N, C-alpha and C positions, 0 to 999 in steps of 0.2 A: 605595309600597314594598316591596319582598318578601325572606323569608328569604333566600334564596340571596345577594341584593344584599349584605346584611351579612355573610353567611359570608366569600364573595370579598374583600368589605372589608377584615374583620379578617384574614384570611392577606395580605393585599396590603401594608398596613398594620403587619405584625408584620414582615414580610422585606426590606417597601421594594424588590422586585426583581420583576418581572413576569414574568421567565422562572422563578425559581423558586417563584411563589408558584403559578403553571401546574402547575406541576410536584408540588407538593402538595396540589393539588386534583383533579388528575387529569383536568386541560380543556385546552384549545388554549390558548394566550396573545390570540389573538385574539378569543373567545367571553370571555374576563376581561376584556379591556381593556372590550368592550363595555358589559359589566354594568357596572360602578364606571363607563363615561361616563354610562350613563344615572343611575345611584344621583346622580351628582351632576348630573346634570338635573334628578333628583327635587328634591334639595337646593337648588341653585339656587346652589350655591357651588362651586369647588373644594377639593377634597379632600386633593390632592396638587400639588410642584412637579416638573413634569419635568426631569432631566439624563440626557438621552441616552435609557439604557435603565434607569435606576434613578428612584425617584421619592424625593422627602420627604414626609414627612406636615407640612402647613403646619401655621398656628392653627387654622383649621376642622377639618381632618383630625384632630389631636389630640384637638379637644374631642369630637367626634362617636364615634373610639374609645372612648375612656370609657364612653358611654352605648350604643356598640355590642355593646361586651364584657358590658355588666351585659345588656342585655336578651338575647343567646346565654347564660347564665351563666343565667339565673331558667331559661329556657327546658331547658336539659340535666338541671337540678335537677329539674323537673317532670317529665321521662322518667325521670329515677331513681327519683323517687318511684313513678311508677305499676309501673316494672318489680318495686322492692322488692316493690310490695304484690302484683303478681301473679305472682310467682315468687320469695319471698325465700328458698328454697333454693338457689337459683342466682344467675349475675352475677360480678362482676370486684372485687377491690378493687384499689385502685387507691396502692401506696405509692410515697414517694420516702425517701432516706437519704443521709446522710451520713458515718454511724457502722452497719458491715454487723457489725461481730462479736458483737452478739446476736439479730441475725435469723435465721438456721437454728432454734435452740430457740424461740424465739415464733412461728414460721411451723410449725413441726411441732405444737406445740400446738393453734395454730389451725386446721389441717387434720384433727386429729382430732376434732374440736368441727363444723368447714363439711367437710365432704368433697368436696362438690360446688360450693364456692366457689373460682374462679380468682383468684388474683393474678397482677397485673405490680407489679414492682420497680424503682426506677430509680436507680443511686446516684450520684449530683451530687456538685457543689461548692456550697456555701453558698448562692453569688450564683444559681446557676441552679435550685437548690432556693426560694428566695425566688419569683423569676417564679411558676414551676408553682402555689406558695401563693398568688397575690397573683391568680393567675387562675383559681383553684378549681378546679385540671387536678388535683386528689391528694387521695384521701378522709385519707390520716393520712403523716406524715413523722416520723422519729426524727431529731435532729439532734444534733449537738453543733459550734457553742456554741447555746443556744436562740435563739430566730429571734422578733421581737416585731415589732407591728402592730397599727394600728385594726382589719382586717379576719380577724387569724390571733391563735387562742387560743394557748397556750402553758404546758406541763405539765409541771414538771421532773418527771424520774420514779427520778434515778439520780443522784447523784456520785461520779464514776468515778477513783480515784486512778489518775495515769499514771508508770511503771514505766519506769526503764532496763532492756532488753535486750540480752544481750550474750551473747558465743561464750562456752562451754568451752573454759578456756586462757586466757582472755584477763588482763588483767593484774588487771582488779578482778573477778573474777570467783569469789572469795573473799568478798570483802568484803558486806555486806547494804544497806547503803547509801551513796552518792557525794554530794557536792557539784555542782553546774551548773558550776561553776569548773574542775575537774576533767576536765570533760571536750571544752574548747576547744579542745584538738589530734586532737580522736576523727575519723575520717569516718564519717556516718550514712548509713542507709537510712531513708526516708521515702515518705510520698506526697506529691504537688505542692502546691505554693502556692493556697492557697482551701477546701482541706477545715479545717475546725475546730482538729482537733489539730495538723497542722503549724503552721497558724497562732499560736497559742498556745504552743505551746514556742518555736517564732523567738521572740517575741515576749520572753519572759523569761527567754531565752538572753540578749540583747542586753540586756536590764537589768543584766546581771552581767558585760557585757563584753567577750561577746565575738559571732560568728554563726556558727552550726552550717555547717560544711564538707560535703555529703551528695558522696556517692560514686555515689546512686542515689534517682531521684524516679522516679515512680508514681502509675497510680492505683486501685492493688490492694492495699490495706491488710490484707488476707490472706496474702500475698507475702513480707511483709518478714519474718514468722516464719524462712522457708526464708534468706531472705539471712543473716540472723544467724546462723543455725546452721552456712551454708557461710563465716562469717568475712567476709563481704563490707564489713560494718557495723554501726554497734549504733544500735541505735533507740530511738526514745520508744514507748512501745505502753504504753494501758489496759489496765487489771486483767483489765476482762472478755473482752479477747484474747489474756491470753498462752495461750500453748500449753507444754502438760504434756514436752515434749521435754526430756530429763535434759541435751542437751548446751547447753538456753540457761539463763542464771542471769538473774536479775529483782533489780532492785538499787531500792530507794527512794530518794530527791531527799533531801538534808538541808537540814533549814534553810526549805524554800521547801514553801508549799501548793501543788502541781502537781498540778490535777484536771480534769476535765472534766463537765461539767453535761451530761447526755443529756436531751432532751425530747421529749415530744412534741406535735405540732404538726396543728392542723388552719383548715380555714376558716369562719369563724362563721357562714356564711351556706349554707353547703355542704351541704345534703342529706344525713345520717349512716343507711345502713342498720341495718337490723338485724343485717346481718352485722359492717357495719363497728362497731357498737356493743361487739359479742363480741371483736373484734380489738380493741380499747382496753382492756378490762376484762382481755384475756391478756396486754397490755402491760404493765396496774400489776401485775397478779398476780407476775408474772416478774419485773419490776426490787424487787419487795415479796421476797419472797423470796432475791432476791441479801443484802439487807439484813440 
Protein backbone atom coordinates (compact mmCIF):
# COMPACT_ATOMS: atom_id res chain seq x y z
CA UNK A 1 0.00 0.00 0.00
CA UNK A 2 1.39 3.40 -1.03
CA UNK A 3 0.92 6.84 0.50
CA UNK A 4 -0.28 8.15 -2.86
CA UNK A 5 -3.02 5.54 -2.92
CA UNK A 6 -4.31 6.76 0.45
CA UNK A 7 -4.23 10.41 -0.63
CA UNK A 8 -6.12 9.63 -3.83
CA UNK A 9 -8.64 7.45 -2.01
CA UNK A 10 -9.44 10.16 0.58
CA UNK A 11 -9.94 12.76 -2.16
CA UNK A 12 -12.33 10.50 -4.10
CA UNK A 13 -14.13 9.43 -0.93
CA UNK A 14 -14.82 13.02 0.10
CA UNK A 15 -16.05 14.14 -3.33
CA UNK A 16 -17.52 10.82 -4.51
CA UNK A 17 -16.81 11.87 -8.08
CA UNK A 18 -13.75 10.82 -10.12
CA UNK A 19 -13.70 13.88 -12.39
CA UNK A 20 -13.88 16.38 -9.53
CA UNK A 21 -11.32 14.45 -7.50
CA UNK A 22 -8.92 14.30 -10.46
CA UNK A 23 -9.23 18.05 -10.94
CA UNK A 24 -8.56 18.73 -7.26
CA UNK A 25 -5.48 16.47 -7.36
CA UNK A 26 -4.28 17.78 -10.76
CA UNK A 27 -4.06 14.26 -12.24
CA UNK A 28 -5.84 12.51 -15.11
CA UNK A 29 -9.02 10.56 -14.48
CA UNK A 30 -7.47 7.39 -15.86
CA UNK A 31 -4.47 7.66 -13.53
CA UNK A 32 -6.74 8.26 -10.55
CA UNK A 33 -9.05 5.36 -11.43
CA UNK A 34 -6.11 2.97 -11.85
CA UNK A 35 -4.63 4.01 -8.49
CA UNK A 36 -7.96 3.38 -6.71
CA UNK A 37 -8.29 0.05 -8.49
CA UNK A 38 -4.81 -1.03 -7.33
CA UNK A 39 -5.70 -0.04 -3.75
CA UNK A 40 -8.85 -2.15 -3.88
CA UNK A 41 -6.83 -5.07 -5.24
CA UNK A 42 -4.30 -4.67 -2.42
CA UNK A 43 -7.09 -4.66 0.17
CA UNK A 44 -9.03 -7.45 -1.48
CA UNK A 45 -12.40 -5.64 -1.29
CA UNK A 46 -14.21 -2.93 -3.29
CA UNK A 47 -14.34 0.45 -1.52
CA UNK A 48 -16.99 2.09 -3.73
CA UNK A 49 -20.26 1.25 -5.43
CA UNK A 50 -20.11 2.55 -9.00
CA UNK A 51 -23.20 4.47 -10.17
CA UNK A 52 -22.46 5.89 -13.62
CA UNK A 53 -19.75 8.55 -13.24
CA UNK A 54 -20.40 8.86 -9.53
CA UNK A 55 -19.05 6.70 -6.75
CA UNK A 56 -20.60 5.89 -3.39
CA UNK A 57 -18.59 4.69 -0.44
CA UNK A 58 -19.75 1.23 0.60
CA UNK A 59 -19.36 -0.21 4.10
CA UNK A 60 -15.77 -1.29 3.40
CA UNK A 61 -14.92 2.18 2.08
CA UNK A 62 -16.57 4.01 4.97
CA UNK A 63 -14.62 2.02 7.54
CA UNK A 64 -11.33 2.37 5.64
CA UNK A 65 -11.81 6.13 5.14
CA UNK A 66 -11.73 6.70 8.90
CA UNK A 67 -8.43 4.84 9.18
CA UNK A 68 -6.91 6.48 6.10
CA UNK A 69 -7.78 9.99 7.32
CA UNK A 70 -6.20 9.26 10.70
CA UNK A 71 -3.04 7.95 9.05
CA UNK A 72 -2.68 10.97 6.76
CA UNK A 73 -3.52 13.30 9.65
CA UNK A 74 -0.71 11.89 11.80
CA UNK A 75 1.79 12.15 8.95
CA UNK A 76 0.80 15.78 8.34
CA UNK A 77 1.21 16.56 12.06
CA UNK A 78 4.72 15.09 11.91
CA UNK A 79 5.59 17.31 8.95
CA UNK A 80 4.25 20.38 10.76
CA UNK A 81 6.23 19.57 13.89
CA UNK A 82 9.45 19.23 11.91
CA UNK A 83 8.78 22.48 10.05
CA UNK A 84 8.22 24.24 13.36
CA UNK A 85 11.47 22.88 14.81
CA UNK A 86 13.54 23.76 11.75
CA UNK A 87 12.00 27.18 11.05
CA UNK A 88 9.95 28.51 14.00
CA UNK A 89 9.97 32.06 12.63
CA UNK A 90 8.22 31.05 9.41
CA UNK A 91 5.14 29.11 8.43
CA UNK A 92 1.42 29.61 7.96
CA UNK A 93 -1.31 29.76 10.60
CA UNK A 94 -4.57 28.19 9.38
CA UNK A 95 -7.64 29.89 10.84
CA UNK A 96 -11.39 29.55 10.38
CA UNK A 97 -14.06 31.87 11.77
CA UNK A 98 -17.81 32.13 11.95
CA UNK A 99 -17.41 35.51 13.60
CA UNK A 100 -14.94 38.00 12.11
CA UNK A 101 -15.71 41.29 13.87
CA UNK A 102 -12.83 40.99 16.34
CA UNK A 103 -10.38 39.38 13.94
CA UNK A 104 -8.64 42.52 12.52
CA UNK A 105 -7.51 43.66 15.98
CA UNK A 106 -6.36 40.17 16.94
CA UNK A 107 -4.40 39.66 13.71
CA UNK A 108 -2.80 43.10 14.03
CA UNK A 109 -1.46 42.16 17.48
CA UNK A 110 -0.29 38.79 16.20
CA UNK A 111 1.54 40.35 13.26
CA UNK A 112 3.40 42.69 15.62
CA UNK A 113 4.79 39.67 17.50
CA UNK A 114 5.26 37.33 14.54
CA UNK A 115 5.80 39.47 11.42
CA UNK A 116 7.15 36.56 9.35
CA UNK A 117 4.32 34.13 10.07
CA UNK A 118 1.68 34.07 7.34
CA UNK A 119 -1.97 33.36 8.06
CA UNK A 120 -4.85 32.02 6.01
CA UNK A 121 -8.38 32.81 7.23
CA UNK A 122 -11.65 31.26 6.04
CA UNK A 123 -15.09 32.65 6.88
CA UNK A 124 -17.37 29.62 7.22
CA UNK A 125 -20.78 28.46 8.31
CA UNK A 126 -20.93 26.44 11.52
CA UNK A 127 -21.23 23.13 9.65
CA UNK A 128 -18.32 23.92 7.34
CA UNK A 129 -16.20 24.72 10.38
CA UNK A 130 -17.17 21.45 12.09
CA UNK A 131 -15.95 19.53 9.02
CA UNK A 132 -12.54 21.24 9.02
CA UNK A 133 -12.19 20.84 12.77
CA UNK A 134 -12.86 17.10 12.71
CA UNK A 135 -10.34 16.71 9.89
CA UNK A 136 -7.76 18.73 11.82
CA UNK A 137 -7.19 21.04 8.86
CA UNK A 138 -7.09 24.31 10.85
CA UNK A 139 -4.97 25.46 13.78
CA UNK A 140 -7.73 27.43 15.48
CA UNK A 141 -11.32 28.52 14.98
CA UNK A 142 -13.16 31.50 16.39
CA UNK A 143 -16.73 30.36 16.53
CA UNK A 144 -20.14 31.44 17.73
CA UNK A 145 -21.81 29.21 18.80
CA UNK A 146 -19.25 27.05 20.62
CA UNK A 147 -18.69 23.59 19.13
CA UNK A 148 -17.93 20.59 21.30
CA UNK A 149 -16.84 17.08 20.38
CA UNK A 150 -14.65 14.19 21.48
CA UNK A 151 -11.76 15.46 19.35
CA UNK A 152 -12.38 19.21 19.81
CA UNK A 153 -11.12 21.50 22.56
CA UNK A 154 -13.51 24.40 23.24
CA UNK A 155 -12.63 27.48 25.32
CA UNK A 156 -15.25 30.21 25.81
CA UNK A 157 -13.34 33.49 25.50
CA UNK A 158 -16.15 36.07 25.52
CA UNK A 159 -19.87 36.51 26.14
CA UNK A 160 -20.99 39.11 23.61
CA UNK A 161 -24.35 40.96 23.98
CA UNK A 162 -26.36 41.18 20.75
CA UNK A 163 -27.90 44.59 20.07
CA UNK A 164 -30.55 45.89 17.69
CA UNK A 165 -29.09 48.36 15.17
CA UNK A 166 -31.45 50.92 13.63
CA UNK A 167 -30.76 53.90 11.34
CA UNK A 168 -31.00 57.46 12.60
CA UNK A 169 -34.56 58.67 12.07
CA UNK A 170 -36.05 55.23 12.66
CA UNK A 171 -39.12 55.13 14.91
CA UNK A 172 -37.04 53.42 17.61
CA UNK A 173 -33.90 55.55 17.28
CA UNK A 174 -34.61 57.59 20.40
CA UNK A 175 -35.03 54.49 22.54
CA UNK A 176 -32.29 52.77 24.56
CA UNK A 177 -34.01 49.39 24.57
CA UNK A 178 -36.76 47.49 22.78
CA UNK A 179 -38.70 44.25 23.25
CA UNK A 180 -38.45 41.56 20.60
CA UNK A 181 -42.22 41.62 20.06
CA UNK A 182 -41.98 45.26 18.91
CA UNK A 183 -39.80 44.16 15.99
CA UNK A 184 -42.16 41.65 14.38
CA UNK A 185 -43.16 43.94 11.50
CA UNK A 186 -39.66 45.22 10.77
CA UNK A 187 -37.52 44.32 7.77
CA UNK A 188 -34.15 42.86 8.73
CA UNK A 189 -30.73 42.63 7.10
CA UNK A 190 -28.61 39.70 8.20
CA UNK A 191 -26.30 36.86 7.33
CA UNK A 192 -27.59 33.63 5.82
CA UNK A 193 -28.91 30.71 7.81
CA UNK A 194 -26.13 28.50 9.11
CA UNK A 195 -24.21 31.29 10.82
CA UNK A 196 -24.43 31.11 14.61
CA UNK A 197 -25.79 34.59 15.35
CA UNK A 198 -28.48 34.30 12.66
CA UNK A 199 -29.66 30.92 13.94
CA UNK A 200 -29.66 32.20 17.53
CA UNK A 201 -31.76 35.32 16.93
CA UNK A 202 -34.18 33.51 14.61
CA UNK A 203 -34.87 30.92 17.31
CA UNK A 204 -35.39 33.60 19.95
CA UNK A 205 -37.78 35.58 17.75
CA UNK A 206 -39.74 32.42 17.03
CA UNK A 207 -40.01 31.81 20.78
CA UNK A 208 -41.95 35.10 21.15
CA UNK A 209 -44.24 34.38 18.22
CA UNK A 210 -42.79 35.74 14.98
CA UNK A 211 -40.42 34.87 12.14
CA UNK A 212 -38.05 37.73 11.22
CA UNK A 213 -38.61 39.12 7.73
CA UNK A 214 -35.27 39.45 5.93
CA UNK A 215 -34.95 41.90 3.05
CA UNK A 216 -31.26 41.04 2.69
CA UNK A 217 -29.33 37.84 3.48
CA UNK A 218 -25.58 37.63 2.83
CA UNK A 219 -22.34 36.08 4.00
CA UNK A 220 -20.47 39.29 4.87
CA UNK A 221 -21.38 40.40 8.43
CA UNK A 222 -19.31 43.58 8.05
CA UNK A 223 -21.70 44.79 5.32
CA UNK A 224 -24.70 44.89 7.67
CA UNK A 225 -23.81 48.25 9.25
CA UNK A 226 -23.74 49.92 5.84
CA UNK A 227 -27.14 48.46 4.99
CA UNK A 228 -28.61 49.66 8.27
CA UNK A 229 -27.12 53.11 7.72
CA UNK A 230 -28.72 53.18 4.25
CA UNK A 231 -32.12 52.42 5.86
CA UNK A 232 -32.46 49.09 4.01
CA UNK A 233 -33.42 47.32 7.23
CA UNK A 234 -32.55 46.91 10.87
CA UNK A 235 -30.13 44.27 12.16
CA UNK A 236 -29.11 42.19 15.12
CA UNK A 237 -25.43 43.07 15.60
CA UNK A 238 -23.09 41.80 18.36
CA UNK A 239 -21.59 44.49 20.57
CA UNK A 240 -18.07 43.69 19.33
CA UNK A 241 -19.20 44.51 15.77
CA UNK A 242 -20.66 47.91 16.60
CA UNK A 243 -19.86 50.69 14.18
CA UNK A 244 -19.06 54.15 15.58
CA UNK A 245 -21.09 55.90 12.85
CA UNK A 246 -23.38 58.52 14.36
CA UNK A 247 -26.19 57.57 11.96
CA UNK A 248 -26.68 54.16 13.59
CA UNK A 249 -28.32 53.69 16.98
CA UNK A 250 -27.92 50.55 19.08
CA UNK A 251 -30.67 49.30 21.39
CA UNK A 252 -30.57 46.65 24.06
CA UNK A 253 -33.15 43.86 24.00
CA UNK A 254 -35.55 44.01 26.95
CA UNK A 255 -36.33 41.06 29.21
CA UNK A 256 -34.22 38.62 27.20
CA UNK A 257 -30.63 37.48 27.60
CA UNK A 258 -29.63 37.88 23.97
CA UNK A 259 -25.92 37.07 23.90
CA UNK A 260 -23.57 34.97 21.83
CA UNK A 261 -20.70 32.98 23.24
CA UNK A 262 -17.44 33.31 21.31
CA UNK A 263 -15.23 30.24 21.56
CA UNK A 264 -11.69 29.37 20.54
CA UNK A 265 -11.60 25.84 19.12
CA UNK A 266 -8.86 23.44 18.10
CA UNK A 267 -8.38 19.74 17.35
CA UNK A 268 -7.07 17.86 20.39
CA UNK A 269 -4.53 15.89 18.36
CA UNK A 270 -3.32 18.61 16.00
CA UNK A 271 0.26 19.73 16.59
CA UNK A 272 0.26 23.27 18.00
CA UNK A 273 3.26 25.25 16.82
CA UNK A 274 4.94 27.92 18.91
CA UNK A 275 3.38 30.58 16.68
CA UNK A 276 -0.05 29.01 17.14
CA UNK A 277 0.37 28.99 20.92
CA UNK A 278 1.23 32.71 20.79
CA UNK A 279 -1.89 33.30 18.71
CA UNK A 280 -3.99 31.56 21.38
CA UNK A 281 -2.45 33.78 24.08
CA UNK A 282 -3.22 36.90 22.02
CA UNK A 283 -6.85 35.85 21.57
CA UNK A 284 -7.25 35.26 25.32
CA UNK A 285 -5.61 38.58 26.24
CA UNK A 286 -7.68 40.49 23.70
CA UNK A 287 -11.01 39.27 25.01
CA UNK A 288 -9.89 39.77 28.62
CA UNK A 289 -9.25 43.41 27.75
CA UNK A 290 -12.81 43.72 26.41
CA UNK A 291 -14.22 42.26 29.61
